[in-house]
MARGUGU-948675 format. One line per 4 residues: number of its first residue (from 1); their letters; for each residue x, y, z of N, C-alpha, C, O. Coordinates in steps of 0.05 Angstrom, whole numbers, plus 5000, padded with zeros to 4 digits. Layout:
% MARGUGU-948675
NUM) A) X:Y:Z:X:Y:Z:X:Y:Z:X:Y:Z | ...
END
This chain:
% MARGUGU-948675
1) MAQK) 4802:4760:5116:4817:4737:5125:4812:4733:5155:4808:4752:5170 | 4813:4708:5164:4808:4702:5192:4831:4712:5210:4854:4713:5201 | 4824:4719:5234:4843:4729:5253:4862:4706:5260:4854:4684:5266 | 4889:4712:5259:4909:4692:5265:4920:4694:5293:4925:4674:5307
5) VPQT) 4924:4719:5303:4934:4723:5330:4911:4720:5350:4891:4733:5347 | 4914:4702:5369:4892:4698:5389:4885:4724:5403:4902:4740:5409 | 4859:4727:5408:4850:4752:5421:4862:4755:5449:4867:4777:5457 | 4867:4733:5462:4879:4735:5489:4907:4747:5487:4915:4762:5504
9) TVDR) 4922:4740:5465:4948:4752:5461:4946:4782:5455:4961:4798:5465 | 4926:4789:5438:4922:4817:5431:4916:4833:5456:4927:4855:5460 | 4899:4823:5473:4892:4837:5498:4916:4840:5516:4919:4860:5529 | 4933:4819:5517:4957:4820:5534:4976:4842:5523:4988:4856:5539
13) LASV) 4979:4844:5497:4996:4864:5485:4985:4892:5491:5000:4910:5498 | 4959:4895:5489:4946:4921:5494:4951:4930:5523:4952:4954:5529 | 4954:4911:5541:4956:4918:5570:4983:4931:5576:4985:4943:5598 | 5003:4929:5558:5029:4942:5563:5030:4970:5553:5050:4984:5557
17) VPEN) 5010:4979:5538:5010:5006:5528:5007:5026:5551:4990:5022:5568 | 5024:5047:5552:5021:5066:5574:4993:5077:5577:4979:5081:5557 | 4985:5082:5601:4958:5090:5607:4950:5115:5592:4927:5119:5584 | 4969:5134:5588:4962:5159:5575:4957:5156:5545:4947:5174:5532
21) LAPG) 4964:5132:5534:4960:5127:5506:4936:5108:5501:4924:5109:5480 | 4931:5091:5520:4912:5069:5517:4883:5080:5515:4874:5093:5534 | 4868:5074:5494:4840:5081:5492:4824:5063:5511:4834:5043:5521 | 4799:5069:5514:4781:5051:5529:4773:5028:5512:4777:5028:5488
25) GVPV) 4761:5007:5525:4752:4984:5510:4774:4965:5503:4796:4966:5515 | 4768:4947:5484:4787:4927:5476:4792:4929:5446:4775:4938:5431 | 4816:4921:5436:4821:4921:5408:4803:4901:5393:4799:4879:5403 | 4793:4909:5369:4775:4892:5354:4788:4887:5326:4796:4905:5312
29) YVGE) 4790:4861:5319:4801:4854:5293:4785:4865:5270:4760:4862:5270 | 4798:4878:5251:4784:4889:5228:4794:4878:5201:4782:4883:5180 | 4816:4863:5201:4826:4852:5176:4856:4850:5175:4870:4855:5194 | 4865:4842:5151:4894:4837:5147:4903:4851:5122:4890:4849:5101
33) EPGG) 4925:4865:5123:4936:4878:5099:4951:4857:5082:4960:4836:5093 | 4953:4861:5056:4971:4844:5040:4999:4845:5052:5009:4867:5058 | 5011:4823:5056:5037:4822:5068:5036:4811:5096:5057:4806:5108 | 5012:4807:5107:5010:4793:5133:5010:4810:5158:5018:4800:5179
37) IELY) 5001:4835:5157:4999:4851:5181:4969:4853:5188:4953:4863:5173 | 4963:4843:5212:4935:4844:5222:4929:4871:5235:4946:4883:5248 | 4904:4880:5231:4896:4906:5241:4874:4903:5262:4855:4888:5258 | 4878:4917:5284:4858:4916:5306:4851:4945:5313:4868:4960:5322
41) RWGS) 4826:4952:5310:4817:4979:5317:4814:4981:5347:4802:4963:5359 | 4825:5002:5358:4824:5005:5387:4819:5035:5393:4837:5051:5394 | 4793:5042:5396:4786:5070:5399:4793:5085:5374:4786:5077:5352 | 4808:5107:5377:4817:5122:5353:4843:5112:5342:4854:5123:5323
45) LVMR) 4854:5091:5354:4880:5081:5345:4877:5053:5332:4856:5041:5333 | 4899:5044:5320:4900:5018:5307:4925:5003:5316:4947:5013:5315 | 4922:4978:5325:4944:4960:5330:4951:4946:5304:4934:4935:5290 | 4977:4946:5298:4987:4932:5274:5005:4909:5282:5027:4914:5292
49) LPAT) 4995:4885:5279:5009:4861:5289:5018:4844:5266:5001:4835:5250 | 5044:4839:5263:5053:4822:5241:5047:4792:5246:5053:4782:5268 | 5035:4779:5227:5029:4751:5230:5050:4733:5219:5049:4708:5222 | 5071:4744:5206:5093:4728:5195:5119:4743:5200:5119:4767:5207
53) DRAS) 5141:4728:5197:5167:4741:5201:5172:4762:5180:5184:4783:5186 | 5164:4758:5156:5167:4778:5135:5152:4803:5142:5162:4826:5138 | 5128:4800:5153:5113:4823:5161:5126:4838:5184:5124:4863:5186 | 5141:4824:5200:5156:4837:5222:5176:4857:5211:5180:4878:5222
57) AGIE) 5189:4849:5189:5208:4867:5176:5194:4892:5166:5206:4914:5168 | 5170:4889:5156:5155:4912:5147:5148:4931:5170:5148:4955:5167 | 5141:4919:5193:5134:4936:5217:5159:4952:5225:5156:4976:5231 | 5182:4940:5226:5206:4954:5234:5213:4975:5213:5222:4997:5221
61) NEYR) 5210:4969:5188:5215:4988:5167:5197:5012:5169:5206:5035:5167 | 5171:5007:5173:5152:5029:5176:5158:5046:5200:5157:5071:5198 | 5164:5034:5223:5170:5049:5247:5194:5067:5243:5194:5090:5253 | 5214:5057:5230:5239:5073:5227:5236:5096:5208:5247:5117:5213
65) WIER) 5221:5092:5186:5222:5111:5164:5197:5128:5159:5199:5149:5146 | 5174:5120:5169:5149:5133:5159:5148:5163:5164:5140:5178:5147 | 5156:5172:5188:5154:5200:5193:5174:5216:5177:5169:5238:5169 | 5197:5204:5172:5218:5218:5156:5209:5220:5127:5216:5240:5114
69) ATGD) 5196:5200:5117:5189:5199:5088:5164:5213:5081:5160:5222:5058 | 5145:5217:5100:5118:5225:5092:5111:5254:5101:5087:5261:5100 | 5130:5269:5109:5124:5297:5118:5109:5313:5096:5090:5326:5103 | 5119:5312:5071:5106:5327:5050:5078:5316:5044:5060:5331:5037
73) LVRV) 5075:5290:5046:5049:5278:5041:5028:5288:5062:5006:5295:5055 | 5036:5289:5087:5018:5299:5108:5012:5329:5103:4990:5338:5108 | 5032:5343:5094:5028:5372:5090:5008:5378:5068:4996:5400:5067 | 5003:5360:5049:4983:5364:5029:4956:5353:5037:4937:5352:5022
77) GIAV) 4954:5345:5062:4928:5338:5074:4921:5308:5073:4897:5301:5077 | 4940:5291:5068:4935:5262:5068:4948:5250:5092:4972:5251:5095 | 4932:5238:5109:4942:5227:5134:4956:5201:5130:4952:5187:5110 | 4974:5194:5149:4988:5168:5149:4986:5157:5177:4980:5171:5196
81) PTPR) 4991:5130:5180:4989:5118:5206:5014:5123:5223:5031:5106:5226 | 5015:5147:5235:5038:5155:5251:5040:5137:5276:5021:5134:5291 | 5063:5125:5281:5067:5108:5305:5064:5124:5331:5075:5146:5333 | 5049:5113:5349:5046:5124:5376:5061:5108:5397:5069:5118:5418
85) FRGA) 5064:5082:5391:5077:5064:5410:5088:5040:5394:5074:5029:5377 | 5112:5031:5401:5123:5007:5390:5125:4985:5411:5137:4989:5432 | 5111:4963:5406:5112:4940:5425:5136:4923:5418:5140:4915:5395 | 5152:4916:5439:5175:4899:5435:5167:4870:5435:5147:4862:5446
89) PTRS) 5183:4852:5421:5177:4824:5422:5178:4813:5450:5194:4822:5467 | 5160:4794:5456:5159:4781:5482:5157:4751:5477:5155:4741:5455 | 5157:4735:5499:5154:4707:5496:5126:4699:5485:5123:4679:5471 | 5106:4715:5492:5079:4708:5483:5074:4718:5454:5056:4708:5441
93) FERP) 5089:4738:5445:5087:4747:5418:5114:4756:5409:5124:4778:5416 | 5127:4740:5393:5156:4743:5388:5162:4761:5364:5182:4757:5350 | 5145:4781:5359:5150:4800:5338:5144:4828:5347:5127:4832:5365 | 5157:4848:5336:5150:4876:5343:5123:4883:5332:5114:4871:5312
97) WLLV) 5110:4903:5343:5084:4912:5333:5081:4942:5338:5096:4953:5354 | 5061:4954:5326:5057:4983:5328:5029:4990:5336:5010:4976:5329 | 5027:5012:5351:5001:5025:5356:5003:5052:5341:5021:5068:5346 | 4984:5056:5322:4986:5080:5305:4960:5095:5305:4939:5085:5315
101) NGTD) 4961:5120:5295:4937:5136:5292:4918:5122:5272:4927:5112:5251 | 4893:5121:5278:4873:5111:5260:4860:5133:5244:4862:5157:5251 | 4847:5126:5222:4833:5145:5205:4805:5134:5198:4803:5112:5187 | 4785:5149:5204:4758:5141:5197:4752:5146:5168:4762:5166:5156
105) GAAL) 4737:5129:5156:4730:5132:5128:4725:5105:5114:4726:5084:5127 | 4720:5106:5088:4716:5082:5073:4740:5076:5055:4751:5094:5044 | 4747:5051:5053:4768:5043:5035:4759:5049:5006:4736:5047:4999 | 4779:5056:4989:4772:5062:4961:4757:5039:4949:4739:5043:4932
109) AEVP) 4763:5014:4956:4750:4991:4945:4720:4991:4950:4705:4977:4936 | 4711:5006:4970:4683:5007:4977:4668:5030:4963:4643:5032:4965 | 4683:5047:4949:4671:5070:4936:4663:5062:4907:4679:5050:4893 | 4638:5068:4899:4630:5062:4871:4650:5073:4851:4661:5095:4854
113) ITER) 4655:5057:4830:4675:5065:4810:4670:5093:4799:4689:5108:4795 | 4645:5099:4794:4638:5125:4781:4643:5149:4800:4642:5172:4791 | 4648:5144:4825:4652:5166:4845:4681:5169:4853:4687:5181:4874 | 4700:5158:4838:4728:5158:4846:4745:5179:4831:4769:5180:4836
117) GRIA) 4733:5195:4814:4749:5213:4798:4765:5233:4814:4789:5236:4810 | 4752:5246:4834:4767:5266:4850:4788:5252:4867:4809:5263:4873 | 4782:5228:4876:4801:5213:4892:4826:5206:4876:4848:5207:4887 | 4823:5200:4850:4846:5195:4833:4864:5220:4831:4888:5218:4832
121) RDLA) 4851:5243:4829:4867:5267:4828:4881:5274:4854:4903:5283:4855 | 4867:5268:4876:4879:5271:4903:4903:5252:4906:4924:5260:4917 | 4901:5228:4895:4923:5209:4897:4947:5220:4881:4970:5217:4890 | 4942:5232:4859:4963:5244:4843:4978:5265:4859:5002:5266:4859
125) VGLA) 4963:5282:4873:4975:5303:4890:4991:5290:4912:5014:5298:4918 | 4980:5269:4924:4995:5255:4946:5020:5242:4937:5041:5244:4950 | 5019:5229:4914:5044:5215:4904:5065:5235:4895:5088:5231:4899 | 5056:5258:4883:5075:5278:4876:5090:5289:4901:5114:5295:4900
129) ALHA) 5075:5290:4923:5088:5299:4948:5106:5278:4961:5128:5284:4970 | 5096:5253:4960:5112:5231:4972:5138:5226:4957:5158:5220:4969 | 5137:5228:4931:5159:5219:4913:5182:5239:4912:5189:5249:4891 | 5193:5245:4935:5216:5262:4937:5241:5244:4937:5240:5220:4943
133) EAPD) 5264:5256:4930:5288:5240:4930:5295:5229:4958:5293:5244:4977 | 5301:5204:4959:5306:5191:4985:5335:5193:4992:5352:5195:4975 | 5341:5191:5018:5370:5192:5027:5384:5167:5019:5372:5146:5013 | 5410:5168:5020:5427:5145:5012:5422:5121:5030:5425:5098:5021
137) DAPQ) 5415:5126:5055:5412:5103:5074:5383:5092:5074:5377:5075:5091 | 5366:5102:5057:5338:5091:5056:5338:5062:5046:5356:5054:5031 | 5319:5047:5055:5317:5019:5046:5313:5017:5016:5298:5034:5005 | 5325:4998:5003:5322:4994:4974:5303:4971:4969:5297:4955:4986
141) RLVL) 5292:4971:4944:5273:4950:4936:5282:4936:4911:5295:4949:4894 | 5277:4911:4908:5284:4897:4884:5270:4909:4860:5247:4918:4862 | 5283:4908:4837:5271:4919:4812:5251:4900:4801:5250:4876:4808 | 5234:4910:4783:5212:4895:4772:5221:4868:4760:5208:4847:4765
145) KSQR) 5242:4868:4744:5250:4843:4730:5258:4821:4749:5257:4797:4742 | 5266:4828:4774:5273:4808:4793:5249:4793:4804:5252:4773:4818 | 5225:4803:4798:5201:4790:4808:5189:4770:4788:5166:4760:4793 | 5203:4765:4767:5191:4748:4746:5183:4720:4756:5161:4711:4750
149) NAFE) 5201:4707:4771:5194:4680:4781:5170:4680:4800:5153:4663:4798 | 5170:4700:4818:5147:4703:4836:5122:4708:4821:5101:4697:4827 | 5123:4725:4800:5100:4731:4784:5089:4705:4771:5065:4700:4772 | 5107:4689:4760:5098:4664:4747:5085:4645:4767:5065:4632:4760
153) EHVR) 5095:4644:4791:5082:4627:4811:5054:4637:4818:5036:4621:4821 | 5051:4663:4819:5024:4674:4826:5004:4672:4803:4981:4666:4807 | 5014:4676:4778:4995:4680:4756:4986:4653:4744:4965:4652:4731 | 5001:4632:4748:4995:4607:4734:4968:4597:4742:4961:4593:4765
157) GRPQ) 4951:4593:4721:4924:4582:4725:4903:4603:4734:4881:4596:4739 | 4911:4629:4734:4892:4649:4743:4876:4660:4719:4884:4657:4696 | 4854:4673:4724:4838:4685:4702:4856:4705:4687:4871:4720:4698 | 4852:4705:4660:4867:4723:4642:4898:4721:4646:4912:4741:4646
161) EERL) 4907:4696:4650:4935:4691:4655:4953:4703:4633:4972:4717:4639 | 4946:4699:4608:4962:4708:4586:4962:4739:4584:4983:4751:4578 | 4939:4751:4589:4938:4780:4588:4955:4792:4611:4970:4812:4606 | 4954:4781:4634:4970:4791:4656:5000:4787:4650:5016:4804:4656
165) RELF) 5007:4764:4638:5035:4759:4631:5045:4779:4610:5067:4789:4612 | 5028:4785:4591:5035:4805:4570:5041:4832:4583:5061:4845:4576 | 5024:4841:4601:5028:4867:4614:5053:4867:4631:5068:4886:4631 | 5058:4844:4644:5082:4843:4661:5108:4844:4644:5126:4858:4650
169) VRGV) 5108:4829:4623:5132:4827:4606:5137:4854:4592:5160:4863:4590 | 5116:4868:4584:5120:4894:4571:5133:4914:4591:5149:4930:4583 | 5126:4912:4616:5139:4929:4636:5168:4921:4641:5185:4939:4645 | 5173:4896:4641:5200:4886:4647:5220:4896:4625:5242:4904:4631
173) VAKP) 5211:4896:4600:5229:4904:4578:5229:4934:4573:5244:4944:4557 | 5211:4949:4586:5210:4978:4583:5235:4991:4595:5249:4979:4611 | 5240:5015:4586:5263:5030:4596:5261:5032:4626:5240:5040:4637 | 5282:5025:4641:5281:5026:4671:5283:5054:4682:5291:5073:4667
177) WSAA) 5276:5057:4707:5280:5083:4721:5309:5089:4723:5325:5072:4733 | 5318:5112:4714:5346:5119:4714:5353:5143:4731:5376:5150:4734 | 5332:5156:4741:5337:5179:4759:5344:5169:4787:5345:5145:4792 | 5349:5188:4805:5356:5181:4832:5332:5167:4845:5309:5174:4839
181) PIWC) 5337:5147:4862:5314:5133:4876:5298:5153:4893:5309:5171:4906 | 5272:5150:4892:5254:5168:4907:5237:5151:4926:5234:5127:4923 | 5227:5165:4947:5210:5151:4966:5186:5139:4952:5172:5153:4937 | 5180:5114:4957:5157:5100:4946:5142:5086:4969:5154:5074:4987
185) HGAL) 5116:5086:4968:5100:5071:4987:5105:5042:4985:5111:5028:5005 | 5104:5031:4960:5112:5004:4955:5090:4983:4957:5095:4960:4949 | 5067:4990:4967:5045:4970:4969:5018:4983:4968:5000:4975:4983 | 5014:5002:4950:4988:5016:4948:4968:4998:4935:4971:4989:4912
189) VPHG) 4946:4993:4949:4924:4977:4938:4898:4992:4945:4898:5007:4964 | 4876:4987:4930:4852:5002:4935:4841:5000:4964:4829:5020:4974 | 4845:4978:4977:4835:4976:5005:4854:4988:5025:4849:4986:5049 | 4876:5000:5015:4895:5014:5033:4893:5044:5030:4909:5058:5043
193) LVTS) 4874:5053:5014:4869:5082:5010:4843:5089:5024:4822:5078:5018 | 4844:5107:5044:4821:5114:5060:4808:5140:5049:4822:5159:5044 | 4782:5139:5044:4768:5161:5032:4746:5171:5050:4737:5157:5068 | 4737:5196:5045:4714:5207:5059:4702:5229:5042:4716:5247:5032
197) AGRL) 4676:5228:5038:4662:5248:5022:4674:5253:4995:4676:5275:4985 | 4683:5231:4982:4693:5233:4955:4721:5243:4953:4730:5251:4931 | 4736:5244:4975:4764:5254:4975:4782:5233:4987:4774:5217:5004 | 4808:5234:4980:4827:5216:4992:4835:5228:5019:4844:5251:5020
201) KAMT) 4832:5212:5040:4837:5222:5067:4863:5211:5078:4877:5226:5094 | 4871:5187:5072:4895:5175:5084:4906:5152:5066:4891:5140:5051 | 4932:5147:5069:4945:5123:5059:4953:5106:5083:4962:5117:5103 | 4950:5080:5080:4958:5062:5102:4977:5041:5090:4983:5041:5066
205) GFGG) 4987:5023:5108:5003:5001:5099:5031:5008:5088:5038:5000:5066 | 5047:5022:5104:5073:5031:5095:5096:5012:5101:5119:5020:5102 | 5090:4987:5105:5111:4967:5111:5131:4964:5088:5154:4956:5093 | 5122:4970:5064:5140:4967:5041:5154:4993:5033:5165:4994:5011
209) LHAG) 5153:5013:5050:5165:5039:5044:5195:5035:5036:5210:5022:5050 | 5203:5048:5014:5230:5044:5004:5238:5065:4984:5221:5082:4976 | 5263:5066:4976:5272:5084:4955:5274:5068:4929:5286:5047:4928 | 5261:5079:4908:5262:5064:4883:5247:5078:4861:5249:5103:4858
213) DPAI) 5233:5062:4844:5220:5071:4820:5191:5078:4826:5176:5061:4836 | 5181:5102:4820:5153:5109:4826:5133:5092:4812:5109:5093:4819 | 5140:5077:4792:5121:5060:4778:5106:5041:4796:5083:5035:4792 | 5120:5033:4817:5107:5014:4836:5083:5026:4849:5064:5012:4856
217) DYAA) 5084:5053:4854:5061:5067:4866:5040:5075:4845:5016:5075:4851 | 5049:5081:4821:5030:5088:4799:5013:5064:4792:4991:5068:4780 | 5021:5040:4799:5005:5017:4794:4977:5020:4807:4958:5008:4797 | 4976:5035:4829:4950:5038:4843:4929:5051:4825:4905:5045:4828
221) FHLG) 4937:5067:4806:4917:5078:4787:4904:5057:4771:4880:5058:4765 | 4919:5037:4763:4908:5015:4746:4893:4995:4763:4876:4980:4752 | 4897:4994:4789:4883:4975:4806:4857:4986:4817:4839:4971:4824 | 4854:5013:4818:4831:5024:4831:4815:5045:4815:4795:5055:4826
225) FTAQ) 4823:5051:4791:4810:5073:4776:4806:5065:4747:4820:5047:4737 | 4788:5080:4734:4784:5075:4705:4805:5089:4689:4821:5106:4700 | 4807:5083:4664:4826:5096:4646:4822:5126:4645:4841:5141:4645 | 4797:5135:4644:4792:5164:4643:4800:5177:4669:4812:5199:4668
229) QTSH) 4794:5165:4692:4803:5176:4717:4833:5178:4719:4844:5198:4729 | 4847:5157:4710:4876:5157:4710:4887:5179:4691:4907:5192:4698 | 4874:5182:4668:4883:5203:4650:4881:5231:4662:4899:5247:4659 | 4860:5236:4677:4857:5262:4691:4878:5265:4713:4888:5287:4718
233) ARVV) 4884:5243:4726:4905:5243:4747:4932:5250:4735:4948:5263:4747 | 4937:5240:4711:4962:5245:4698:4965:5275:4692:4988:5286:4693 | 4944:5289:4686:4945:5318:4682:4955:5331:4707:4971:5350:4706 | 4945:5322:4730:4953:5333:4756:4983:5327:4760:4998:5344:4769
237) LRAL) 4991:5303:4755:5019:5295:4759:5038:5313:4742:5058:5323:4752 | 5030:5317:4717:5047:5334:4700:5047:5363:4710:5068:5376:4709 | 5025:5373:4720:5023:5400:4730:5041:5404:4754:5051:5426:4759 | 5045:5383:4769:5062:5384:4793:5091:5375:4788:5106:5371:4806
241) AAAD) 5097:5372:4762:5124:5364:4754:5132:5337:4765:5156:5332:4770 | 5113:5319:4769:5119:5292:4778:5128:5275:4754:5124:5282:4731 | 5140:5252:4760:5149:5234:4739:5125:5225:4722:5104:5218:4732 | 5129:5226:4696:5107:5218:4678:5118:5214:4650:5124:5233:4635
245) DDAL) 5122:5189:4642:5130:5182:4615:5119:5155:4608:5110:5140:4625 | 5120:5148:4582:5107:5123:4573:5119:5098:4585:5105:5080:4593 | 5146:5098:4588:5159:5075:4599:5151:5071:4629:5147:5048:4638 | 5149:5092:4643:5140:5091:4671:5113:5077:4673:5109:5061:4691
249) WLRA) 5094:5085:4656:5067:5074:4657:5067:5045:4648:5049:5029:4657 | 5085:5037:4630:5087:5008:4624:5096:4992:4648:5086:4971:4654 | 5115:5004:4663:5125:4990:4687:5102:4990:4708:5099:4971:4723 | 5087:5012:4709:5065:5013:4729:5044:4991:4723:5034:4978:4742
253) RAWA) 5038:4987:4698:5019:4966:4691:5030:4938:4698:5016:4920:4706 | 5056:4935:4694:5069:4910:4701:5067:4905:4731:5061:4882:4739 | 5072:4925:4747:5069:4922:4776:5040:4916:4783:5035:4899:4801 | 5022:4929:4769:4993:4923:4775:4987:4894:4768:4972:4881:4783
257) AYVV) 4998:4884:4746:4993:4856:4739:5004:4838:4760:4992:4817:4767 | 5027:4845:4771:5039:4829:4792:5021:4828:4816:5016:4807:4828 | 5011:4852:4824:4994:4853:4848:4968:4838:4844:4959:4823:4862 | 4956:4841:4820:4931:4826:4815:4936:4796:4816:4920:4782:4828
261) ARLL) 4958:4787:4804:4964:4758:4805:4967:4748:4834:4958:4727:4841 | 4981:4764:4850:4985:4757:4878:4959:4756:4893:4954:4738:4909 | 4942:4776:4889:4916:4777:4903:4899:4753:4895:4886:4740:4912 | 4898:4747:4869:4883:4724:4860:4894:4698:4872:4878:4680:4880
265) ADGD) 4920:4695:4872:4932:4671:4883:4926:4668:4913:4924:4645:4923 | 4924:4690:4927:4918:4690:4956:4889:4687:4962:4881:4684:4985 | 4872:4687:4941:4843:4685:4945:4831:4711:4956:4809:4710:4967 | 4845:4733:4953:4835:4759:4962:4813:4768:4944:4817:4771:4920
269) PHGV) 4789:4774:4955:4767:4782:4937:4771:4808:4922:4759:4813:4902 | 4790:4825:4932:4796:4850:4918:4809:4845:4891:4810:4862:4874 | 4821:4821:4888:4835:4815:4863:4818:4815:4839:4826:4824:4817 | 4793:4807:4841:4775:4806:4818:4768:4834:4808:4769:4838:4784
273) DALR) 4762:4852:4826:4757:4880:4818:4781:4893:4806:4779:4907:4785 | 4805:4888:4818:4829:4900:4807:4835:4889:4779:4844:4904:4762 | 4831:4863:4775:4835:4851:4749:4817:4864:4728:4826:4869:4706 | 4792:4868:4735:4773:4880:4716:4782:4908:4708:4781:4915:4684
277) LLTA) 4791:4924:4727:4799:4951:4721:4825:4951:4705:4828:4966:4685 | 4844:4935:4712:4869:4934:4698:4866:4926:4669:4877:4939:4652 | 4851:4905:4664:4848:4895:4637:4829:4912:4620:4830:4911:4595 | 4812:4929:4633:4794:4946:4619:4809:4971:4608:4801:4982:4588
281) DT) 4830:4979:4622:4843:5005:4615:4869:5001:4599:4884:5020:4595 | 4874:4976:4591:4899:4971:4576:4893:4957:4549:4912:4951:4534
END
């Protein structure tokens, strides 16, 4: 997607970063996350600038909770974008923004499908670590069935509309999550998983971090992996005593259908690949 925040504004924001944190050179636009957060690589760090008011809420949510929620994830060797500096809103840029640790590597979406098997198992390890019981004051997320109207807006007229609707409805009517809410990433997509040498190296895009149903994160298996790779990941999940039952995976497919419909509606090129994987494994 094209850069929305003017480069002069980006440079002005970078100028307020304390000298001991500021890398050399200038921030370079590298893309936009789903949800409207623009990314600018700056040396070993990344500037995360919200392009919409909704994205601003994600920035604040990420800043407040990411270190508290992801300690176990980091301990199993999967990096997260730890905040190094929070930029306050100003007249020239009226939204908060973050400077975070960057991670070198290739997005999962850039890895050939046949080379993703070990990454799927690494993701299972990471999600088992992340999915700990959340505190009572953690942010909450709307349940799947509340997204029906938004799903219909996204899916109407899209490729395989009826198949996506079938997957979504099956998840809506499946048994809901009844255990205590657990920490969920909330927006895992293949281009938000960073890989290196065939292993999962980092998760990014924690603006949707919340307490809820792990199915929303398990959707990533249907968006980025084959059915066989997902089956092997489930073995790892069960070995780690992570949540794993048929109703959960029906809800996971429904969330995946929702994400695919949204990506297609937004014209995101990753939507086509995700659609192919989702409909191939169901």
